N, C-alpha and C positions, 0 to 999 in steps of 0.2 A: 212603604208602609207610611201613614200618615200619623199626625198627633191623635185621631181617632183610632185608630190602631192600637196605639200605643196606650192609651186610658182603656183599652178594652182587654185587653194583656194584661195590664197592671190590675183592674177590677176582677181577674177571673186567676189569675196566678201571683198576685200581691200578696194571700198569705204566705206564700215560700220564701219570702223576703222577710218577711216580720218575724216570721218563727226563727229563722236561723240568727236574724240577728239577734231575738231574745234568747237563744241556746247558747250563742257566741258569748253574748256579755256578760251572763250568769254563771258560764265554766272561768272564765278569764276573772271575775270578780270571787269566784271561790277559790279557784286555785291562788289567785293571791293574798289572800285572808289566810291561808294557812301557809308562807312560803315564812321564811325567818325576815325578821325586821331589821332593816339595816339604818342606823342614824348617822348622818351625818354630821359634825360639828366645826366649825368655821373658826379661825384663831388668825385676826391679821398682826403682822409685826411691822411698825412704821419704823420708818430709817429717814431720819433728819439730820444733815449737815450742820456741825457747829457754827456757821456761817452763811450770811445770803452772800454767796459767792457765785458766780455762773458756772465758772470753770469747778468748782468742787461740787455743784449740784451738777454736771455734764457729767463728771466722774464717778458720783454714786450711781448716777440712774445706770452707766455702763457694770459698775460691782453689783446690781440687782442678780444677775444673773450668774455671778460667783455666789452670792450668801444662797442662792436658792440650791445650786449645786451641794454646797456645806450643808443643808440640811436635807437635802435626799442622798442621804447615806444611812450606810445599815452601821456607820460607826457614833450617829446621831439617835437610831434604833436602839440599839445596844444600853446607852446612856439615859432613855427613854424607861426602856425595860428595869432597867437597875433601880434607880428613882423612885419607881410606880411598885416594883415588883410583881412585873407580870411574869404569865406563866405562858410565855410565848417565844418564837423562834425572831431574830430581828426582822431576818428574811419576809415572816409572815407579816410582821407590824410594818414595814414600809411600804409593803405589797397595798397596804391599806388606809395610807398614809399621801397625800396629793399637792407637791408644793409648785405654785404660780406664781412668780413676779410681776408685780404691777405697775407698770414705769409712769402712768400717769396721777398714781394716788401716793406714787414712793411708800407703795408696800411690799408685803411678802404676806402668802395666803397659805393657810395651812389646813388643809383637811382633811381629816380622821375618819373614816368610817368603820363604824366596828356596830356590833348586835345590839350594845349597852348604851344610853346617852348619857349616863353621867362617865365611864369609862373612856368615851369619845372625847366630852370636854376636857378631861384630864390629860390624854394623850396628846389632844392638839395644845393644849396652856403650856403643856412640859416642853413638846418641841420647838413650840416657838419661843420658850425661856432660853431653850439652846444658845440661839443666834443672839440674842440678849447676853447671855453670860461671856460667849466669844466676844462679840463687839470693846464690854468691856476691859476685858482683857487684852486686845487690840490696843485699846485708847488710852492704857497705861503707858505705850510706848510712846507714841507722840501728840504732838505739843495740842494744845486747849483750841486751837484755831482750827486743827486740821482733824479734829475729830468727826466720828461718824455715830451719830446714836441711833440705837436700836432700841424701840421701846414698843408695851403691848396696849393699844390705844383702849382697850376693852375687854371683855370677859368671852372666854368661847360662844357661840349659837348654836345650841342643836336642836334640829330638826329630822325629819322622817326623811329617809332619803329613799329605801325601796320597803316592799313593794308598794304602789299607789293602783290599789282598788279601784278607784274611779275611774281614772285617767284607762288601766289598761282594761276595764268593761267598756269604756268609750271607742276604745280600738278595737277589742272585739266583736263589739254591733256592727263598727263599720267593715272589718274582715265579712262578716256573717252577711251582709248587703254585700256584699262584693260579691262573695260564693254564691248567694239566691238570685243574684242579677244573671250569675253565668247557668244557673242549672236553669235559668227560666228562658234563654237565650236557646239551651240547647232542646231542650224540650217544643220551642217555637219551630225550630230547627226541623225535628223532626217530624210533626205535625205539619209539617208546610204543603204537604203535597194533599191533605183531607179540605176538601171543600163545606164550608159550612153555610157560607153566605151568596148570593147573587153575585158580589164584587169580587167574592175569591174566583169565581166560575169565569166572568170577563177578564180579569185578570191575568188567568192561566192562557186562555182560550184569545187573548186579544180579539176578539169580537165583542159585539152588546149582545146582550139577553134580550131578546123580545119578549118572551113570555113564562112562566112559569109553574106547573101545576101545585095548587097550594094541596097542605096536608089534607089527608079525610080520616074523619072518627070513624070507630066500627068496622 
C-alpha cells in the first residue's frame, strides 16, 4: 500500500478513530472527576553541619539515609497521630507518607498524601519536626563544633496529587486512537479481498487491465 491508499483509508474510516478518541477521553475525564481527591504536601528538612569541614559534611551525607530510616517508622507515625489527634492507625498514616533523602541539597523530603490539603500540610510539617526535635536532643550530647542541625526552611506546599482529569483525558484519547487504529486495520484486512478499483484488480492478478466496462444507467 502506498500513501494514497493510506489517505483513502483515513478518509473512509477516519471517523472511527475520532469517535473512539472522543469517547475514551470523555470517559477518562468523567471518571477522574468522580474519584476521591488526594493532595500531596511536601515538607523539606534542611540538614546543616555546625562547621564547614569536609569530613563532617561527608559524614552528614552518609547519615541522611539513617535520618530517613528514623523518620520512616510507625513510631514517628504514632507521635504525629498523638500530636495532631488523628483518628487513624500508624500503619495507615505511614503508608501515605513518603521519605526521600536528597544528598545534593542536604535535605530530607517528607511527602504526605491525604484527601485533605490542610491535614496533609499538618502531617508533613509535624513529621519533619520530629527529626528537628530528635537532632536537638542528640546535639545536647555533642560538642558545639560536632553538631548537625536540622531545620525546616519553609512551610509545606500542598498541591493536587490525584486524580488529574486533563492528563487522564489525554491518555484516554491516545488509547482511543490506538484502539481505533486496530479496528480499522481489522476491517481493512477483512475487506482486502474485495475489489473496488482497477488498481486492486491489477494487484490481485499481477496483470495489467487493458479495458474496463463503464457503469450504465437504467
